[in-house]
LOLUM-803627 format. One record per residue (C-alpha): residue in three letters; chain; x, y, z negated; residue number from 1. Coordinates in Angstrom, 1 decimal. Example, Ala and Ser with C-alpha at 12.3 -4.5 7.8 and 13.67 -1.06 7.14 Angstrom:
! residues 2
ATOM   residuo   cadena        x        y        z   num
ATOM       Ala        A     12.3     -4.5     -7.8     1
ATOM       Ser        A     13.7     -1.1     -7.1     2
! end
This chain:
! residues 95
ATOM   residuo   cadena        x        y        z   num
ATOM       Asn        A   -120.8    -50.9    -93.4     1
ATOM       Trp        A   -117.3    -49.6    -94.2     2
ATOM       Thr        A   -115.2    -48.7    -97.2     3
ATOM       Leu        A   -112.5    -46.1    -97.2     4
ATOM       Thr        A   -109.8    -46.6    -99.8     5
ATOM       Thr        A   -106.5    -44.8   -100.7     6
ATOM       Thr        A   -103.2    -46.6   -100.7     7
ATOM       Glu        A   -103.7    -47.2   -104.4     8
ATOM       Gly        A   -107.1    -48.9   -103.7     9
ATOM       Lys        A   -109.3    -46.0   -104.9    10
ATOM       Asp        A   -112.7    -46.0   -103.2    11
ATOM       Met        A   -113.0    -42.8   -101.2    12
ATOM       Ser        A   -116.3    -43.7    -99.4    13
ATOM       Gly        A   -118.6    -40.7    -99.3    14
ATOM       Ser        A   -116.1    -38.5   -101.2    15
ATOM       Trp        A   -114.8    -36.7    -98.1    16
ATOM       Arg        A   -116.6    -33.5    -97.1    17
ATOM       Thr        A   -116.2    -31.3    -94.0    18
ATOM       Asn        A   -115.0    -28.3    -96.2    19
ATOM       Asp        A   -112.2    -30.6    -97.5    20
ATOM       Thr        A   -110.7    -30.7    -94.0    21
ATOM       Val        A   -111.1    -26.9    -93.7    22
ATOM       Ala        A   -109.2    -26.5    -97.1    23
ATOM       Tyr        A   -106.5    -28.9    -95.9    24
ATOM       Asp        A   -106.1    -27.0    -92.6    25
ATOM       Lys        A   -106.0    -23.6    -94.4    26
ATOM       Met        A   -103.3    -25.0    -96.7    27
ATOM       Gln        A   -101.3    -26.0    -93.7    28
ATOM       Glu        A   -101.8    -22.6    -92.1    29
ATOM       Arg        A   -100.6    -20.9    -95.2    30
ATOM       His        A    -97.6    -23.2    -95.3    31
ATOM       Thr        A    -96.7    -22.1    -91.8    32
ATOM       Met        A    -96.8    -18.4    -93.0    33
ATOM       Leu        A    -94.6    -19.3    -96.0    34
ATOM       Thr        A    -92.1    -21.0    -93.6    35
ATOM       His        A    -92.1    -17.9    -91.5    36
ATOM       Leu        A    -91.4    -15.7    -94.5    37
ATOM       Leu        A    -88.6    -18.0    -95.8    38
ATOM       Val        A    -86.9    -18.1    -92.4    39
ATOM       Asn        A    -87.0    -14.3    -92.1    40
ATOM       Ser        A    -85.7    -13.9    -95.6    41
ATOM       Ala        A    -82.9    -16.4    -94.9    42
ATOM       Arg        A    -82.0    -14.6    -91.7    43
ATOM       Ser        A    -81.8    -11.2    -93.4    44
ATOM       Ala        A    -80.0    -12.4    -96.6    45
ATOM       Ala        A    -76.6    -10.7    -96.9    46
ATOM       Asp        A    -75.3    -13.5    -99.1    47
ATOM       Pro        A    -74.7    -16.9    -97.4    48
ATOM       Asp        A    -75.5    -18.8   -100.6    49
ATOM       Ala        A    -78.9    -17.0   -100.9    50
ATOM       Ala        A    -79.7    -17.9    -97.3    51
ATOM       Ala        A    -78.8    -21.5    -97.9    52
ATOM       Gly        A    -81.0    -21.5   -101.0    53
ATOM       Leu        A    -83.9    -20.1    -99.0    54
ATOM       Arg        A    -83.4    -22.8    -96.3    55
ATOM       Ala        A    -83.4    -25.5    -99.0    56
ATOM       Glu        A    -86.5    -24.1   -100.5    57
ATOM       Met        A    -88.2    -24.2    -97.1    58
ATOM       Ile        A    -87.4    -27.9    -96.9    59
ATOM       Arg        A    -88.7    -28.6   -100.4    60
ATOM       Trp        A    -92.0    -26.8    -99.5    61
ATOM       Lys        A    -92.3    -28.9    -96.3    62
ATOM       Asp        A    -91.8    -32.1    -98.3    63
ATOM       Asp        A    -94.2    -31.0   -101.0    64
ATOM       Thr        A    -96.8    -30.1    -98.4    65
ATOM       Leu        A    -96.5    -33.4    -96.5    66
ATOM       Ala        A    -96.9    -35.2    -99.8    67
ATOM       Val        A   -100.4    -33.7   -100.5    68
ATOM       Asp        A   -103.1    -36.3   -100.3    69
ATOM       Gly        A   -105.6    -35.0    -97.7    70
ATOM       Tyr        A   -108.4    -36.8    -99.6    71
ATOM       Asp        A   -107.6    -35.2   -103.0    72
ATOM       Arg        A   -109.3    -31.8   -103.0    73
ATOM       Gln        A   -107.8    -30.8   -106.3    74
ATOM       Ala        A   -104.3    -31.5   -105.1    75
ATOM       Ile        A   -105.0    -29.5   -101.9    76
ATOM       Asp        A   -106.3    -26.5   -103.9    77
ATOM       Thr        A   -103.4    -26.6   -106.4    78
ATOM       His        A   -100.8    -26.8   -103.7    79
ATOM       Ala        A   -102.5    -24.1   -101.7    80
ATOM       Ala        A   -102.5    -21.8   -104.7    81
ATOM       Arg        A    -98.7    -22.4   -105.2    82
ATOM       Ile        A    -98.1    -21.6   -101.6    83
ATOM       Glu        A   -100.1    -18.4   -101.9    84
ATOM       Thr        A    -98.2    -17.3   -105.0    85
ATOM       Arg        A    -94.9    -17.7   -103.2    86
ATOM       Ile        A    -96.2    -15.9   -100.1    87
ATOM       Gln        A    -97.2    -13.0   -102.4    88
ATOM       Glu        A    -93.7    -12.9   -104.0    89
ATOM       Leu        A    -92.0    -12.9   -100.7    90
ATOM       Ser        A    -94.3    -10.3    -99.2    91
ATOM       Ala        A    -93.8     -8.0   -102.2    92
ATOM       Arg        A    -90.0     -8.1   -101.6    93
ATOM       Ala        A    -90.5     -7.2    -97.9    94
ATOM       Ile        A    -92.4     -4.0    -98.7    95
! end
């Protein structure tokens, strides 16, 4: 018999589901797309300060994505929605 706990000691036994892993993987995939869009935007920025800002944003997104607890479905879904919103904003600019 085993017990799975978070670093805070919260019992996670039985709370993990297969679709949680799918949601986490999808969040990671969308983060990759966001990174691609930010890199392209930084490369095409005429203003060096704007390019630097986009590169800094990319680092913040990476840090935020790494900080998401893979066992916290609400955190995964919330962060994935934030990523998707930013992807839509960047995609709209590219059109």
